[in-house]
C-alpha angles and dihedrals in degrees: 000000000000109000126223118224109275114198120177113229111275096018118111102150129130091259090074092057105031116137118249095036095110092250116128126201094010118178126192117223091229094046119119127201129205116255131196114314092021094285119144118252130189118255115263114220146133117235113207112227099168117011096199124216095313127351124164143162114262138171128164093300137239109291123185101046102093090112087062091051093256118126126211096253113169129129116352090217102039094179092057091049091049092049094049092051093047092053092059093038095249121142107271093249098052116131117262138162120276106204118193116206094349122253095133124142121182135170123219121233102196128004108300136187114217143177130197121208138159117046107025118233137167107272129188137179122213111196127212091271093055096255109148123206133173115234131203135257120241087013136115108252135177122236106194123212109283094014121132122224117205127190125198129202112301115256089219134000128030112248128054124191125217114196120186121199104259095027132247102299104207120140119283123240114200089346098309139088091207122126109233105202093193101044095036095233131140130026124340118255108274115257132194107299097022113143113211113200116224121215129235114286115260119249091245120085128219111268100194132036099203138033109200104206133148120268123244114283117274096193132041114342118218117211127185118224139187121215112270130238096258105058090136090066092063133063115261093255096051098091092049088049090054089059099037101078138014126269124218121227106238126215086251090086133116141138090297093060147302126255112222129209121210144072114023112244106215117217122216093206129048100187122106122272117221112244113271137174121293132204134197109276096032115145103214119190120208123196090277088072091230111121127232117210111214117222133185100303094048122143114266090232135032139185102212124084119263112226096184143353124226113234113258096244090056096052091079089054092049090053088064095056115116127214107273094029117120125237126200125196130211128185116245116249091211 
């Protein structure tokens, strides 16, 4: 996987940035870049102090490579990523940080403009003088040079998105800066001391300072599905059983997919199905009869029959479901 520059706190020497060390996109803390008119400008970056349970760089993914065995990947909640970027006037597909279950702490190098979307969590900024202030969710906020941003556990939902004006400027792999956890493509997950370079601000300016939208569901989550391509592999009552009672999201869940626990989905055939193409939202049913819902880092092929497929707009909502939360399915009327 492509590495992000990792700089221990207090180290800024050439050793951290030397070519040939396998580190891509390295930035020295004392480096200066040339701004407009040839004037020197301070480097813009985020230094990771605490990475949290799982933080990674994501954009809208790398579509069009399934024939090579490479899935799209990208942000699990695409709508939240797009909103965060729009708030700071980035292109919607700019790279940002996807933060699972909070716990992130980062320090600004240079004055930065940020926005948080997705799973809401308490967020605070401590400036260089020690002054601490809470900041809003789905709002445009300033992160001054030297200030530290800290995120707590989300109050609902699973994944929070942090967009920085200018975008996270790590190297692209197959046209995307996303980390694909299944294929092993893209930048490594940031660790303590990682320095994430931030790109030049876009010419456009933010036009709103707040996006008042509902938070991710805390109770049962309703997802709409369409019947899958392998109905003949299931008993006639299986699709109705899928929608008759809720399924619980198990702890065996990640960006590849989530294993669900609930009603057994009886198959009519027990022979093996040749591998065939898979899409995000596919509900694949192994011999156990317990479905697995594929998410953004899903495999491009699979050998178990798909009973139903979650509608594309609902995949973002599914990505915010926590282990232990219940999901209900309903069949699309169109």
